[in-house]
PDB file with one MODEL, atoms N, CA, C and O in Angstrom:
MODEL        1
ATOM      1  N   UNK A   1     -45.668  18.273  22.587  1.00  0.00           N
ATOM      2  CA  UNK A   1     -45.393  18.182  21.168  1.00  0.00           C
ATOM      3  C   UNK A   1     -44.223  19.093  20.799  1.00  0.00           C
ATOM      4  O   UNK A   1     -43.313  18.690  20.074  1.00  0.00           O
ATOM      5  N   UNK A   2     -44.259  20.306  21.299  1.00  0.00           N
ATOM      6  CA  UNK A   2     -43.218  21.273  20.990  1.00  0.00           C
ATOM      7  C   UNK A   2     -41.870  20.807  21.540  1.00  0.00           C
ATOM      8  O   UNK A   2     -40.834  20.964  20.894  1.00  0.00           O
ATOM      9  N   UNK A   3     -41.901  20.231  22.744  1.00  0.00           N
ATOM     10  CA  UNK A   3     -40.673  19.761  23.383  1.00  0.00           C
ATOM     11  C   UNK A   3     -40.050  18.607  22.591  1.00  0.00           C
ATOM     12  O   UNK A   3     -38.833  18.564  22.408  1.00  0.00           O
ATOM     13  N   UNK A   4     -40.876  17.682  22.125  1.00  0.00           N
ATOM     14  CA  UNK A   4     -40.339  16.529  21.393  1.00  0.00           C
ATOM     15  C   UNK A   4     -39.789  16.948  20.022  1.00  0.00           C
ATOM     16  O   UNK A   4     -38.792  16.392  19.561  1.00  0.00           O
ATOM     17  N   UNK A   5     -40.427  17.912  19.376  1.00  0.00           N
ATOM     18  CA  UNK A   5     -39.915  18.358  18.072  1.00  0.00           C
ATOM     19  C   UNK A   5     -38.582  19.090  18.240  1.00  0.00           C
ATOM     20  O   UNK A   5     -37.709  19.000  17.377  1.00  0.00           O
ATOM     21  N   UNK A   6     -38.426  19.815  19.352  1.00  0.00           N
ATOM     22  CA  UNK A   6     -37.147  20.474  19.618  1.00  0.00           C
ATOM     23  C   UNK A   6     -36.066  19.435  19.880  1.00  0.00           C
ATOM     24  O   UNK A   6     -34.928  19.598  19.441  1.00  0.00           O
ATOM     25  N   UNK A   7     -36.413  18.377  20.590  1.00  0.00           N
ATOM     26  CA  UNK A   7     -35.468  17.310  20.888  1.00  0.00           C
ATOM     27  C   UNK A   7     -35.025  16.605  19.597  1.00  0.00           C
ATOM     28  O   UNK A   7     -33.838  16.347  19.402  1.00  0.00           O
ATOM     29  N   UNK A   8     -35.972  16.302  18.734  1.00  0.00           N
ATOM     30  CA  UNK A   8     -35.656  15.658  17.454  1.00  0.00           C
ATOM     31  C   UNK A   8     -34.789  16.582  16.603  1.00  0.00           C
ATOM     32  O   UNK A   8     -33.829  16.130  15.978  1.00  0.00           O
ATOM     33  N   UNK A   9     -35.116  17.857  16.574  1.00  0.00           N
ATOM     34  CA  UNK A   9     -34.324  18.821  15.806  1.00  0.00           C
ATOM     35  C   UNK A   9     -32.893  18.893  16.331  1.00  0.00           C
ATOM     36  O   UNK A   9     -31.944  18.934  15.548  1.00  0.00           O
ATOM     37  N   UNK A  10     -32.741  18.909  17.624  1.00  0.00           N
ATOM     38  CA  UNK A  10     -31.412  18.972  18.222  1.00  0.00           C
ATOM     39  C   UNK A  10     -30.599  17.710  17.903  1.00  0.00           C
ATOM     40  O   UNK A  10     -29.406  17.797  17.615  1.00  0.00           O
ATOM     41  N   UNK A  11     -31.241  16.547  17.954  1.00  0.00           N
ATOM     42  CA  UNK A  11     -30.553  15.305  17.627  1.00  0.00           C
ATOM     43  C   UNK A  11     -30.127  15.265  16.159  1.00  0.00           C
ATOM     44  O   UNK A  11     -29.006  14.861  15.849  1.00  0.00           O
ATOM     45  N   UNK A  12     -31.000  15.673  15.273  1.00  0.00           N
ATOM     46  CA  UNK A  12     -30.666  15.694  13.848  1.00  0.00           C
ATOM     47  C   UNK A  12     -29.522  16.662  13.564  1.00  0.00           C
ATOM     48  O   UNK A  12     -28.601  16.349  12.809  1.00  0.00           O
ATOM     49  N   UNK A  13     -29.592  17.833  14.173  1.00  0.00           N
ATOM     50  CA  UNK A  13     -28.535  18.820  13.981  1.00  0.00           C
ATOM     51  C   UNK A  13     -27.197  18.275  14.479  1.00  0.00           C
ATOM     52  O   UNK A  13     -26.166  18.447  13.829  1.00  0.00           O
ATOM     53  N   UNK A  14     -27.225  17.619  15.631  1.00  0.00           N
ATOM     54  CA  UNK A  14     -26.002  17.045  16.191  1.00  0.00           C
ATOM     55  C   UNK A  14     -25.419  15.960  15.302  1.00  0.00           C
ATOM     56  O   UNK A  14     -24.203  15.874  15.130  1.00  0.00           O
ATOM     57  N   UNK A  15     -26.299  15.124  14.734  1.00  0.00           N
ATOM     58  CA  UNK A  15     -25.817  14.062  13.854  1.00  0.00           C
ATOM     59  C   UNK A  15     -25.169  14.633  12.604  1.00  0.00           C
ATOM     60  O   UNK A  15     -24.090  14.193  12.207  1.00  0.00           O
ATOM     61  N   UNK A  16     -25.813  15.601  11.986  1.00  0.00           N
ATOM     62  CA  UNK A  16     -25.262  16.183  10.761  1.00  0.00           C
ATOM     63  C   UNK A  16     -24.020  17.023  11.040  1.00  0.00           C
ATOM     64  O   UNK A  16     -23.105  17.064  10.218  1.00  0.00           O
ATOM     65  N   UNK A  17     -23.981  17.676  12.163  1.00  0.00           N
ATOM     66  CA  UNK A  17     -22.820  18.498  12.502  1.00  0.00           C
ATOM     67  C   UNK A  17     -21.588  17.627  12.752  1.00  0.00           C
ATOM     68  O   UNK A  17     -20.470  18.032  12.432  1.00  0.00           O
ATOM     69  N   UNK A  18     -21.781  16.449  13.314  1.00  0.00           N
ATOM     70  CA  UNK A  18     -20.651  15.561  13.581  1.00  0.00           C
ATOM     71  C   UNK A  18     -20.241  14.754  12.343  1.00  0.00           C
ATOM     72  O   UNK A  18     -19.061  14.443  12.179  1.00  0.00           O
ATOM     73  N   UNK A  19     -21.177  14.418  11.490  1.00  0.00           N
ATOM     74  CA  UNK A  19     -20.863  13.617  10.303  1.00  0.00           C
ATOM     75  C   UNK A  19     -20.189  14.443   9.219  1.00  0.00           C
ATOM     76  O   UNK A  19     -19.349  13.925   8.483  1.00  0.00           O
ATOM     77  N   UNK A  20     -20.534  15.685   9.110  1.00  0.00           N
ATOM     78  CA  UNK A  20     -20.021  16.530   8.034  1.00  0.00           C
ATOM     79  C   UNK A  20     -18.501  16.671   8.041  1.00  0.00           C
ATOM     80  O   UNK A  20     -17.884  16.482   6.992  1.00  0.00           O
ATOM     81  N   UNK A  21     -17.863  16.993   9.172  1.00  0.00           N
ATOM     82  CA  UNK A  21     -16.392  17.099   9.154  1.00  0.00           C
ATOM     83  C   UNK A  21     -15.705  15.769   8.842  1.00  0.00           C
ATOM     84  O   UNK A  21     -14.661  15.752   8.189  1.00  0.00           O
ATOM     85  N   UNK A  22     -16.269  14.680   9.293  1.00  0.00           N
ATOM     86  CA  UNK A  22     -15.679  13.376   9.012  1.00  0.00           C
ATOM     87  C   UNK A  22     -15.732  13.092   7.523  1.00  0.00           C
ATOM     88  O   UNK A  22     -14.770  12.567   6.962  1.00  0.00           O
ATOM     89  N   UNK A  23     -16.821  13.422   6.882  1.00  0.00           N
ATOM     90  CA  UNK A  23     -16.976  13.216   5.445  1.00  0.00           C
ATOM     91  C   UNK A  23     -15.992  14.088   4.679  1.00  0.00           C
ATOM     92  O   UNK A  23     -15.394  13.640   3.701  1.00  0.00           O
ATOM     93  N   UNK A  24     -15.823  15.323   5.116  1.00  0.00           N
ATOM     94  CA  UNK A  24     -14.882  16.231   4.451  1.00  0.00           C
ATOM     95  C   UNK A  24     -13.456  15.714   4.584  1.00  0.00           C
ATOM     96  O   UNK A  24     -12.676  15.813   3.637  1.00  0.00           O
ATOM     97  N   UNK A  25     -13.109  15.172   5.729  1.00  0.00           N
ATOM     98  CA  UNK A  25     -11.770  14.617   5.928  1.00  0.00           C
ATOM     99  C   UNK A  25     -11.516  13.426   5.023  1.00  0.00           C
ATOM    100  O   UNK A  25     -10.418  13.272   4.488  1.00  0.00           O
ATOM    101  N   UNK A  26     -12.531  12.578   4.848  1.00  0.00           N
ATOM    102  CA  UNK A  26     -12.383  11.430   3.954  1.00  0.00           C
ATOM    103  C   UNK A  26     -12.210  11.870   2.510  1.00  0.00           C
ATOM    104  O   UNK A  26     -11.420  11.284   1.769  1.00  0.00           O
ATOM    105  N   UNK A  27     -12.942  12.893   2.108  1.00  0.00           N
ATOM    106  CA  UNK A  27     -12.824  13.402   0.740  1.00  0.00           C
ATOM    107  C   UNK A  27     -11.435  13.982   0.502  1.00  0.00           C
ATOM    108  O   UNK A  27     -10.825  13.745  -0.541  1.00  0.00           O
ATOM    109  N   UNK A  28     -10.940  14.739   1.473  1.00  0.00           N
ATOM    110  CA  UNK A  28      -9.606  15.330   1.347  1.00  0.00           C
ATOM    111  C   UNK A  28      -8.544  14.233   1.305  1.00  0.00           C
ATOM    112  O   UNK A  28      -7.583  14.324   0.542  1.00  0.00           O
ATOM    113  N   UNK A  29      -8.717  13.200   2.123  1.00  0.00           N
ATOM    114  CA  UNK A  29      -7.771  12.086   2.142  1.00  0.00           C
ATOM    115  C   UNK A  29      -7.756  11.378   0.791  1.00  0.00           C
ATOM    116  O   UNK A  29      -6.690  11.031   0.283  1.00  0.00           O
ATOM    117  N   UNK A  30      -8.920  11.166   0.217  1.00  0.00           N
ATOM    118  CA  UNK A  30      -8.997  10.509  -1.086  1.00  0.00           C
ATOM    119  C   UNK A  30      -8.342  11.372  -2.160  1.00  0.00           C
ATOM    120  O   UNK A  30      -7.656  10.851  -3.040  1.00  0.00           O
ATOM    121  N   UNK A  31      -8.546  12.681  -2.096  1.00  0.00           N
ATOM    122  CA  UNK A  31      -7.926  13.585  -3.063  1.00  0.00           C
ATOM    123  C   UNK A  31      -6.406  13.530  -2.948  1.00  0.00           C
ATOM    124  O   UNK A  31      -5.713  13.515  -3.965  1.00  0.00           O
ATOM    125  N   UNK A  32      -5.884  13.500  -1.733  1.00  0.00           N
ATOM    126  CA  UNK A  32      -4.436  13.429  -1.536  1.00  0.00           C
ATOM    127  C   UNK A  32      -3.876  12.113  -2.075  1.00  0.00           C
ATOM    128  O   UNK A  32      -2.787  12.082  -2.648  1.00  0.00           O
ATOM    129  N   UNK A  33      -4.626  11.031  -1.885  1.00  0.00           N
ATOM    130  CA  UNK A  33      -4.192   9.736  -2.406  1.00  0.00           C
ATOM    131  C   UNK A  33      -4.131   9.764  -3.937  1.00  0.00           C
ATOM    132  O   UNK A  33      -3.169   9.281  -4.536  1.00  0.00           O
ATOM    133  N   UNK A  34      -5.161  10.330  -4.559  1.00  0.00           N
ATOM    134  CA  UNK A  34      -5.206  10.408  -6.018  1.00  0.00           C
ATOM    135  C   UNK A  34      -4.083  11.301  -6.541  1.00  0.00           C
ATOM    136  O   UNK A  34      -3.437  10.976  -7.538  1.00  0.00           O
ATOM    137  N   UNK A  35      -3.852  12.430  -5.864  1.00  0.00           N
ATOM    138  CA  UNK A  35      -2.772  13.330  -6.290  1.00  0.00           C
ATOM    139  C   UNK A  35      -1.417  12.642  -6.182  1.00  0.00           C
ATOM    140  O   UNK A  35      -0.577  12.787  -7.071  1.00  0.00           O
ATOM    141  N   UNK A  36      -1.197  11.903  -5.115  1.00  0.00           N
ATOM    142  CA  UNK A  36       0.060  11.188  -4.936  1.00  0.00           C
ATOM    143  C   UNK A  36       0.279  10.139  -6.019  1.00  0.00           C
ATOM    144  O   UNK A  36       1.380  10.006  -6.553  1.00  0.00           O
ATOM    145  N   UNK A  37      -0.779   9.395  -6.336  1.00  0.00           N
ATOM    146  CA  UNK A  37      -0.676   8.385  -7.390  1.00  0.00           C
ATOM    147  C   UNK A  37      -0.413   9.026  -8.751  1.00  0.00           C
ATOM    148  O   UNK A  37       0.378   8.515  -9.543  1.00  0.00           O
ATOM    149  N   UNK A  38      -1.075  10.134  -9.012  1.00  0.00           N
ATOM    150  CA  UNK A  38      -0.888  10.827 -10.291  1.00  0.00           C
ATOM    151  C   UNK A  38       0.532  11.350 -10.426  1.00  0.00           C
ATOM    152  O   UNK A  38       1.166  11.181 -11.467  1.00  0.00           O
ATOM    153  N   UNK A  39       1.030  11.986  -9.370  1.00  0.00           N
ATOM    154  CA  UNK A  39       2.400  12.499  -9.410  1.00  0.00           C
ATOM    155  C   UNK A  39       3.403  11.364  -9.562  1.00  0.00           C
ATOM    156  O   UNK A  39       4.422  11.525 -10.234  1.00  0.00           O
ATOM    157  N   UNK A  40       3.128  10.220  -8.946  1.00  0.00           N
ATOM    158  CA  UNK A  40       4.018   9.063  -9.068  1.00  0.00           C
ATOM    159  C   UNK A  40       4.061   8.576 -10.514  1.00  0.00           C
ATOM    160  O   UNK A  40       5.131   8.262 -11.037  1.00  0.00           O
ATOM    161  N   UNK A  41       2.907   8.515 -11.152  1.00  0.00           N
ATOM    162  CA  UNK A  41       2.864   8.075 -12.551  1.00  0.00           C
ATOM    163  C   UNK A  41       3.603   9.052 -13.455  1.00  0.00           C
ATOM    164  O   UNK A  41       4.290   8.640 -14.390  1.00  0.00           O
ATOM    165  N   UNK A  42       3.465  10.342 -13.181  1.00  0.00           N
ATOM    166  CA  UNK A  42       4.158  11.356 -13.976  1.00  0.00           C
ATOM    167  C   UNK A  42       5.668  11.195 -13.842  1.00  0.00           C
ATOM    168  O   UNK A  42       6.391  11.246 -14.837  1.00  0.00           O
ATOM    169  N   UNK A  43       6.144  11.001 -12.617  1.00  0.00           N
ATOM    170  CA  UNK A  43       7.587  10.837 -12.393  1.00  0.00           C
ATOM    171  C   UNK A  43       8.111   9.583 -13.092  1.00  0.00           C
ATOM    172  O   UNK A  43       9.205   9.591 -13.656  1.00  0.00           O
ATOM    173  N   UNK A  44       7.339   8.529 -13.053  1.00  0.00           N
ATOM    174  CA  UNK A  44       7.773   7.305 -13.720  1.00  0.00           C
ATOM    175  C   UNK A  44       7.819   7.500 -15.241  1.00  0.00           C
ATOM    176  O   UNK A  44       8.731   7.013 -15.909  1.00  0.00           O
ATOM    177  N   UNK A  45       6.835   8.212 -15.774  1.00  0.00           N
ATOM    178  CA  UNK A  45       6.836   8.495 -17.212  1.00  0.00           C
ATOM    179  C   UNK A  45       8.005   9.396 -17.611  1.00  0.00           C
ATOM    180  O   UNK A  45       8.587   9.221 -18.682  1.00  0.00           O
ATOM    181  N   UNK A  46       8.351  10.358 -16.753  1.00  0.00           N
ATOM    182  CA  UNK A  46       9.517  11.208 -17.030  1.00  0.00           C
ATOM    183  C   UNK A  46      10.786  10.364 -17.112  1.00  0.00           C
ATOM    184  O   UNK A  46      11.616  10.559 -18.000  1.00  0.00           O
ATOM    185  N   UNK A  47      10.925   9.435 -16.188  1.00  0.00           N
ATOM    186  CA  UNK A  47      12.087   8.548 -16.192  1.00  0.00           C
ATOM    187  C   UNK A  47      12.141   7.699 -17.449  1.00  0.00           C
ATOM    188  O   UNK A  47      13.209   7.503 -18.031  1.00  0.00           O
ATOM    189  N   UNK A  48      10.987   7.195 -17.867  1.00  0.00           N
ATOM    190  CA  UNK A  48      10.934   6.393 -19.088  1.00  0.00           C
ATOM    191  C   UNK A  48      11.277   7.232 -20.314  1.00  0.00           C
ATOM    192  O   UNK A  48      11.954   6.754 -21.224  1.00  0.00           O
ATOM    193  N   UNK A  49      10.819   8.468 -20.341  1.00  0.00           N
ATOM    194  CA  UNK A  49      11.126   9.348 -21.474  1.00  0.00           C
ATOM    195  C   UNK A  49      12.623   9.637 -21.543  1.00  0.00           C
ATOM    196  O   UNK A  49      13.223   9.592 -22.618  1.00  0.00           O
ATOM    197  N   UNK A  50      13.217   9.931 -20.396  1.00  0.00           N
ATOM    198  CA  UNK A  50      14.663  10.179 -20.371  1.00  0.00           C
ATOM    199  C   UNK A  50      15.433   8.921 -20.750  1.00  0.00           C
ATOM    200  O   UNK A  50      16.460   8.998 -21.425  1.00  0.00           O
ATOM    201  N   UNK A  51      14.940   7.764 -20.317  1.00  0.00           N
ATOM    202  CA  UNK A  51      15.583   6.501 -20.664  1.00  0.00           C
ATOM    203  C   UNK A  51      15.516   6.259 -22.169  1.00  0.00           C
ATOM    204  O   UNK A  51      16.479   5.779 -22.767  1.00  0.00           O
ATOM    205  N   UNK A  52      14.388   6.589 -22.776  1.00  0.00           N
ATOM    206  CA  UNK A  52      14.243   6.412 -24.222  1.00  0.00           C
ATOM    207  C   UNK A  52      15.220   7.306 -24.979  1.00  0.00           C
ATOM    208  O   UNK A  52      15.797   6.889 -25.984  1.00  0.00           O
ATOM    209  N   UNK A  53      15.405   8.531 -24.501  1.00  0.00           N
ATOM    210  CA  UNK A  53      16.359   9.448 -25.134  1.00  0.00           C
ATOM    211  C   UNK A  53      17.769   8.884 -25.031  1.00  0.00           C
ATOM    212  O   UNK A  53      18.524   8.905 -26.004  1.00  0.00           O
ATOM    213  N   UNK A  54      18.121   8.382 -23.861  1.00  0.00           N
ATOM    214  CA  UNK A  54      19.461   7.826 -23.667  1.00  0.00           C
ATOM    215  C   UNK A  54      19.666   6.568 -24.512  1.00  0.00           C
ATOM    216  O   UNK A  54      20.753   6.350 -25.048  1.00  0.00           O
ATOM    217  N   UNK A  55      18.632   5.746 -24.630  1.00  0.00           N
ATOM    218  CA  UNK A  55      18.749   4.562 -25.475  1.00  0.00           C
ATOM    219  C   UNK A  55      18.926   4.950 -26.944  1.00  0.00           C
ATOM    220  O   UNK A  55      19.664   4.296 -27.680  1.00  0.00           O
ATOM    221  N   UNK A  56      18.250   6.009 -27.360  1.00  0.00           N
ATOM    222  CA  UNK A  56      18.397   6.485 -28.735  1.00  0.00           C
ATOM    223  C   UNK A  56      19.824   6.963 -28.997  1.00  0.00           C
ATOM    224  O   UNK A  56      20.338   6.838 -30.108  1.00  0.00           O
ATOM    225  N   UNK A  57      20.448   7.507 -27.970  1.00  0.00           N
ATOM    226  CA  UNK A  57      21.841   7.945 -28.098  1.00  0.00           C
ATOM    227  C   UNK A  57      22.811   6.763 -28.044  1.00  0.00           C
ATOM    228  O   UNK A  57      23.980   6.895 -28.407  1.00  0.00           O
ATOM    229  N   UNK A  58      22.324   5.624 -27.594  1.00  0.00           N
ATOM    230  CA  UNK A  58      23.182   4.444 -27.492  1.00  0.00           C
ATOM    231  C   UNK A  58      23.733   4.205 -26.104  1.00  0.00           C
ATOM    232  O   UNK A  58      24.570   3.322 -25.918  1.00  0.00           O
ATOM    233  N   UNK A  59      23.282   4.970 -25.126  1.00  0.00           N
ATOM    234  CA  UNK A  59      23.762   4.835 -23.743  1.00  0.00           C
ATOM    235  C   UNK A  59      22.808   3.940 -22.945  1.00  0.00           C
ATOM    236  O   UNK A  59      21.897   4.434 -22.279  1.00  0.00           O
ATOM    237  N   UNK A  60      23.017   2.648 -23.014  1.00  0.00           N
ATOM    238  CA  UNK A  60      22.110   1.721 -22.325  1.00  0.00           C
ATOM    239  C   UNK A  60      22.241   1.813 -20.805  1.00  0.00           C
ATOM    240  O   UNK A  60      21.250   1.692 -20.084  1.00  0.00           O
ATOM    241  N   UNK A  61      23.451   2.025 -20.326  1.00  0.00           N
ATOM    242  CA  UNK A  61      23.661   2.122 -18.876  1.00  0.00           C
ATOM    243  C   UNK A  61      22.975   3.374 -18.339  1.00  0.00           C
ATOM    244  O   UNK A  61      22.285   3.323 -17.321  1.00  0.00           O
ATOM    245  N   UNK A  62      23.170   4.497 -19.029  1.00  0.00           N
ATOM    246  CA  UNK A  62      22.532   5.747 -18.589  1.00  0.00           C
ATOM    247  C   UNK A  62      21.011   5.634 -18.684  1.00  0.00           C
ATOM    248  O   UNK A  62      20.293   6.219 -17.872  1.00  0.00           O
ATOM    249  N   UNK A  63      20.519   4.886 -19.670  1.00  0.00           N
ATOM    250  CA  UNK A  63      19.070   4.677 -19.800  1.00  0.00           C
ATOM    251  C   UNK A  63      18.525   3.953 -18.578  1.00  0.00           C
ATOM    252  O   UNK A  63      17.466   4.303 -18.058  1.00  0.00           O
ATOM    253  N   UNK A  64      19.255   2.943 -18.126  1.00  0.00           N
ATOM    254  CA  UNK A  64      18.818   2.215 -16.923  1.00  0.00           C
ATOM    255  C   UNK A  64      18.878   3.102 -15.685  1.00  0.00           C
ATOM    256  O   UNK A  64      18.034   3.002 -14.795  1.00  0.00           O
ATOM    257  N   UNK A  65      19.890   3.976 -15.640  1.00  0.00           N
ATOM    258  CA  UNK A  65      20.006   4.909 -14.520  1.00  0.00           C
ATOM    259  C   UNK A  65      18.796   5.852 -14.505  1.00  0.00           C
ATOM    260  O   UNK A  65      18.204   6.085 -13.451  1.00  0.00           O
ATOM    261  N   UNK A  66      18.436   6.384 -15.655  1.00  0.00           N
ATOM    262  CA  UNK A  66      17.287   7.302 -15.741  1.00  0.00           C
ATOM    263  C   UNK A  66      15.988   6.581 -15.388  1.00  0.00           C
ATOM    264  O   UNK A  66      15.113   7.143 -14.730  1.00  0.00           O
ATOM    265  N   UNK A  67      15.876   5.336 -15.834  1.00  0.00           N
ATOM    266  CA  UNK A  67      14.675   4.546 -15.524  1.00  0.00           C
ATOM    267  C   UNK A  67      14.582   4.317 -14.013  1.00  0.00           C
ATOM    268  O   UNK A  67      13.502   4.414 -13.430  1.00  0.00           O
ATOM    269  N   UNK A  68      15.713   4.013 -13.390  1.00  0.00           N
ATOM    270  CA  UNK A  68      15.739   3.794 -11.938  1.00  0.00           C
ATOM    271  C   UNK A  68      15.427   5.081 -11.180  1.00  0.00           C
ATOM    272  O   UNK A  68      14.729   5.061 -10.166  1.00  0.00           O
ATOM    273  N   UNK A  69      15.950   6.200 -11.681  1.00  0.00           N
ATOM    274  CA  UNK A  69      15.639   7.496 -11.047  1.00  0.00           C
ATOM    275  C   UNK A  69      14.145   7.770 -11.112  1.00  0.00           C
ATOM    276  O   UNK A  69      13.546   8.220 -10.135  1.00  0.00           O
ATOM    277  N   UNK A  70      13.550   7.500 -12.259  1.00  0.00           N
ATOM    278  CA  UNK A  70      12.110   7.720 -12.420  1.00  0.00           C
ATOM    279  C   UNK A  70      11.299   6.878 -11.453  1.00  0.00           C
ATOM    280  O   UNK A  70      10.333   7.355 -10.857  1.00  0.00           O
ATOM    281  N   UNK A  71      11.700   5.616 -11.301  1.00  0.00           N
ATOM    282  CA  UNK A  71      10.985   4.741 -10.365  1.00  0.00           C
ATOM    283  C   UNK A  71      11.189   5.193  -8.921  1.00  0.00           C
ATOM    284  O   UNK A  71      10.272   5.123  -8.103  1.00  0.00           O
ATOM    285  N   UNK A  72      12.402   5.659  -8.618  1.00  0.00           N
ATOM    286  CA  UNK A  72      12.671   6.165  -7.268  1.00  0.00           C
ATOM    287  C   UNK A  72      11.862   7.412  -6.954  1.00  0.00           C
ATOM    288  O   UNK A  72      11.306   7.547  -5.864  1.00  0.00           O
ATOM    289  N   UNK A  73      11.802   8.323  -7.920  1.00  0.00           N
ATOM    290  CA  UNK A  73      11.002   9.540  -7.728  1.00  0.00           C
ATOM    291  C   UNK A  73       9.520   9.205  -7.619  1.00  0.00           C
ATOM    292  O   UNK A  73       8.790   9.842  -6.860  1.00  0.00           O
ATOM    293  N   UNK A  74       9.080   8.214  -8.372  1.00  0.00           N
ATOM    294  CA  UNK A  74       7.675   7.796  -8.299  1.00  0.00           C
ATOM    295  C   UNK A  74       7.353   7.251  -6.911  1.00  0.00           C
ATOM    296  O   UNK A  74       6.304   7.552  -6.342  1.00  0.00           O
ATOM    297  N   UNK A  75       8.266   6.447  -6.376  1.00  0.00           N
ATOM    298  CA  UNK A  75       8.050   5.898  -5.035  1.00  0.00           C
ATOM    299  C   UNK A  75       8.012   7.010  -3.995  1.00  0.00           C
ATOM    300  O   UNK A  75       7.230   6.955  -3.046  1.00  0.00           O
ATOM    301  N   UNK A  76       8.859   8.017  -4.176  1.00  0.00           N
ATOM    302  CA  UNK A  76       8.886   9.157  -3.250  1.00  0.00           C
ATOM    303  C   UNK A  76       7.567   9.926  -3.296  1.00  0.00           C
ATOM    304  O   UNK A  76       7.010  10.275  -2.255  1.00  0.00           O
ATOM    305  N   UNK A  77       7.071  10.188  -4.502  1.00  0.00           N
ATOM    306  CA  UNK A  77       5.808  10.928  -4.638  1.00  0.00           C
ATOM    307  C   UNK A  77       4.641  10.128  -4.071  1.00  0.00           C
ATOM    308  O   UNK A  77       3.737  10.695  -3.458  1.00  0.00           O
ATOM    309  N   UNK A  78       4.658   8.827  -4.270  1.00  0.00           N
ATOM    310  CA  UNK A  78       3.591   7.983  -3.731  1.00  0.00           C
ATOM    311  C   UNK A  78       3.624   7.996  -2.202  1.00  0.00           C
ATOM    312  O   UNK A  78       2.578   8.035  -1.555  1.00  0.00           O
ATOM    313  N   UNK A  79       4.823   7.965  -1.632  1.00  0.00           N
ATOM    314  CA  UNK A  79       4.962   8.021  -0.177  1.00  0.00           C
ATOM    315  C   UNK A  79       4.489   9.363   0.370  1.00  0.00           C
ATOM    316  O   UNK A  79       3.825   9.419   1.405  1.00  0.00           O
ATOM    317  N   UNK A  80       4.834  10.447  -0.330  1.00  0.00           N
ATOM    318  CA  UNK A  80       4.367  11.775   0.093  1.00  0.00           C
ATOM    319  C   UNK A  80       2.850  11.834   0.071  1.00  0.00           C
ATOM    320  O   UNK A  80       2.229  12.377   0.985  1.00  0.00           O
ATOM    321  N   UNK A  81       2.252  11.272  -0.981  1.00  0.00           N
ATOM    322  CA  UNK A  81       0.794  11.245  -1.079  1.00  0.00           C
ATOM    323  C   UNK A  81       0.167  10.455   0.050  1.00  0.00           C
ATOM    324  O   UNK A  81      -0.877  10.838   0.577  1.00  0.00           O
ATOM    325  N   UNK A  82       0.805   9.347   0.425  1.00  0.00           N
ATOM    326  CA  UNK A  82       0.285   8.522   1.516  1.00  0.00           C
ATOM    327  C   UNK A  82       0.359   9.271   2.842  1.00  0.00           C
ATOM    328  O   UNK A  82      -0.563   9.198   3.654  1.00  0.00           O
ATOM    329  N   UNK A  83       1.459   9.992   3.060  1.00  0.00           N
ATOM    330  CA  UNK A  83       1.601  10.781   4.287  1.00  0.00           C
ATOM    331  C   UNK A  83       0.523  11.860   4.349  1.00  0.00           C
ATOM    332  O   UNK A  83      -0.103  12.061   5.390  1.00  0.00           O
ATOM    333  N   UNK A  84       0.313  12.552   3.230  1.00  0.00           N
ATOM    334  CA  UNK A  84      -0.716  13.602   3.203  1.00  0.00           C
ATOM    335  C   UNK A  84      -2.108  13.004   3.391  1.00  0.00           C
ATOM    336  O   UNK A  84      -2.968  13.610   4.031  1.00  0.00           O
ATOM    337  N   UNK A  85      -2.327  11.811   2.831  1.00  0.00           N
ATOM    338  CA  UNK A  85      -3.619  11.138   2.997  1.00  0.00           C
ATOM    339  C   UNK A  85      -3.865  10.822   4.466  1.00  0.00           C
ATOM    340  O   UNK A  85      -4.944  11.092   4.992  1.00  0.00           O
ATOM    341  N   UNK A  86      -2.870  10.254   5.123  1.00  0.00           N
ATOM    342  CA  UNK A  86      -3.027   9.909   6.541  1.00  0.00           C
ATOM    343  C   UNK A  86      -3.199  11.170   7.399  1.00  0.00           C
ATOM    344  O   UNK A  86      -3.955  11.173   8.370  1.00  0.00           O
ATOM    345  N   UNK A  87      -2.498  12.222   7.032  1.00  0.00           N
ATOM    346  CA  UNK A  87      -2.638  13.482   7.761  1.00  0.00           C
ATOM    347  C   UNK A  87      -4.050  14.042   7.605  1.00  0.00           C
ATOM    348  O   UNK A  87      -4.629  14.552   8.564  1.00  0.00           O
ATOM    349  N   UNK A  88      -4.601  13.945   6.394  1.00  0.00           N
ATOM    350  CA  UNK A  88      -5.957  14.438   6.159  1.00  0.00           C
ATOM    351  C   UNK A  88      -6.987  13.604   6.916  1.00  0.00           C
ATOM    352  O   UNK A  88      -8.005  14.135   7.359  1.00  0.00           O
ATOM    353  N   UNK A  89      -6.736  12.314   7.067  1.00  0.00           N
ATOM    354  CA  UNK A  89      -7.685  11.459   7.804  1.00  0.00           C
ATOM    355  C   UNK A  89      -7.698  11.805   9.288  1.00  0.00           C
ATOM    356  O   UNK A  89      -8.725  11.656   9.950  1.00  0.00           O
ATOM    357  N   UNK A  90      -6.567  12.265   9.814  1.00  0.00           N
ATOM    358  CA  UNK A  90      -6.511  12.570  11.242  1.00  0.00           C
ATOM    359  C   UNK A  90      -7.016  13.969  11.568  1.00  0.00           C
ATOM    360  O   UNK A  90      -7.255  14.286  12.733  1.00  0.00           O
ATOM    361  N   UNK A  91      -7.179  14.803  10.553  1.00  0.00           N
ATOM    362  CA  UNK A  91      -7.663  16.173  10.812  1.00  0.00           C
ATOM    363  C   UNK A  91      -9.135  16.195  11.127  1.00  0.00           C
ATOM    364  O   UNK A  91      -9.698  17.263  11.368  1.00  0.00           O
TER     365      UNK A  91
ENDMDL
END
């Protein structure tokens, strides 16, 4: 009886010890993905705000340039978030 309870305890401990780091890695990966998406949205909104200012001044070409910069920065932040997410999954 004592031997079997020790065996069951060892198996349970092994299962939880191996599952815990994997779960933590998934949580960190999800956090990195969310952070990347949030930063991308912020960059896009910054570009739109600058574009609105330029349009108010009457500079339509500069407004489009600012809008494009915002979208480019958003894509960069999203890519950075994806890289960090993949890195967290492999840890």
